[in-house]
C-alpha positions as CSV (number, residue, x, y, z in Angstrom):
1,M,18.0,70.9,7.4
2,P,18.7,71.7,3.8
3,V,22.4,72.4,3.0
4,V,23.8,74.0,-0.1
5,G,27.3,72.7,-0.7
6,D,29.4,70.2,1.3
7,L,27.3,68.3,3.8
8,E,30.3,67.2,5.9
9,S,31.6,70.8,6.3
10,A,28.1,71.9,7.3
11,R,27.8,69.0,9.8
12,T,31.2,69.9,11.4
13,E,30.2,73.6,11.6
14,L,26.8,73.0,13.0
15,A,28.0,70.4,15.5
16,G,29.7,73.2,17.4
17,V,26.4,75.0,17.8
18,F,23.8,72.3,18.0
19,T,23.9,69.2,20.2
20,G,22.1,66.0,19.3
21,N,21.3,64.5,16.0
22,L,21.3,66.7,12.9
23,C,19.5,65.6,9.7
24,L,21.2,67.4,6.8
25,V,20.1,67.0,3.2
26,P,21.6,68.4,0.0
27,A,19.6,71.3,-1.5
28,S,19.9,73.3,-4.6
29,H,19.1,76.6,-2.8
30,S,19.1,77.9,0.7
31,I,16.0,78.5,2.8
32,Y,16.8,82.2,2.5
33,D,16.8,81.9,-1.3
34,W,13.4,80.3,-1.3
35,A,11.9,82.8,1.2
36,T,13.3,85.8,-0.6
37,A,11.9,84.5,-3.9
38,Q,8.5,83.8,-2.4
39,N,8.3,87.2,-0.8
40,A,9.2,88.9,-4.1
41,L,6.5,86.8,-5.9
42,L,3.9,87.9,-3.2
43,D,4.8,91.5,-4.1
44,L,4.2,90.7,-7.8
45,M,0.9,89.0,-6.9
46,N,-0.3,92.1,-5.1
47,D,-0.1,94.0,-8.4
48,T,-3.2,92.7,-10.3
49,D,-1.6,93.8,-13.6
50,N,0.6,90.8,-13.4
51,G,-2.4,88.4,-13.4
52,I,-0.9,86.0,-10.8
53,S,-3.5,84.0,-9.0
54,L,-1.6,81.4,-6.9
55,I,1.8,80.8,-5.4
56,A,2.5,77.3,-4.1
57,S,5.8,76.1,-2.8
58,G,7.2,73.2,-0.8
59,G,10.5,71.5,-0.2
60,D,13.3,71.8,-2.7
61,R,11.1,72.2,-5.8
62,P,10.5,75.3,-7.9
63,I,7.7,77.6,-6.7
64,D,4.5,77.0,-8.7
65,L,3.4,80.4,-10.0
66,H,-0.1,80.3,-11.6
67,M,-0.9,83.2,-13.8
68,L,-3.2,84.2,-16.6
69,L,-0.5,84.9,-19.2
70,L,3.3,84.8,-19.0
71,S,4.1,88.1,-20.8
72,E,7.7,89.1,-21.7
73,E,7.5,91.8,-19.1
74,L,6.5,89.4,-16.3
75,Y,9.1,86.9,-17.5
76,R,11.8,89.6,-17.1
77,K,10.5,90.3,-13.5
78,L,10.7,86.6,-12.8
79,Q,14.3,86.4,-14.1
80,A,15.3,89.2,-11.7
81,I,13.9,87.2,-8.8
82,G,15.5,83.9,-9.9
83,I,13.8,82.0,-12.7
84,E,15.5,78.8,-11.6
85,L,13.4,79.0,-8.4
86,I,10.1,79.4,-10.2
87,A,7.8,77.1,-12.3
88,P,5.5,79.4,-14.3
89,R,2.1,78.0,-14.9
90,P,0.2,80.2,-17.3
91,S,-3.5,79.6,-18.1
92,I,-3.3,81.1,-21.6
93,F,-0.6,80.1,-24.1
94,P,0.3,81.9,-27.3
95,V,-0.6,80.2,-30.6
96,G,2.1,79.5,-33.2
């Protein structure tokens, strides 16, 4: 189970709820953070004006977000979601 923060405090807290072995690993963000970001990205993907073609995620890595072009408008939307959770992968790059 990914844990944001102190592993030992989490282990102590969870031991009162779960019996048996617990596998806790340090994580940069919670499962809730990842799920919230992914759902928000799916909403953006449904708007074809954003040019998003693929969302891929897994583990404690940024969500790969494939798009035609990363415009300033789309970048602002990604910032609102949590840009640290996203790895933009545009197909077209500006020249210069």
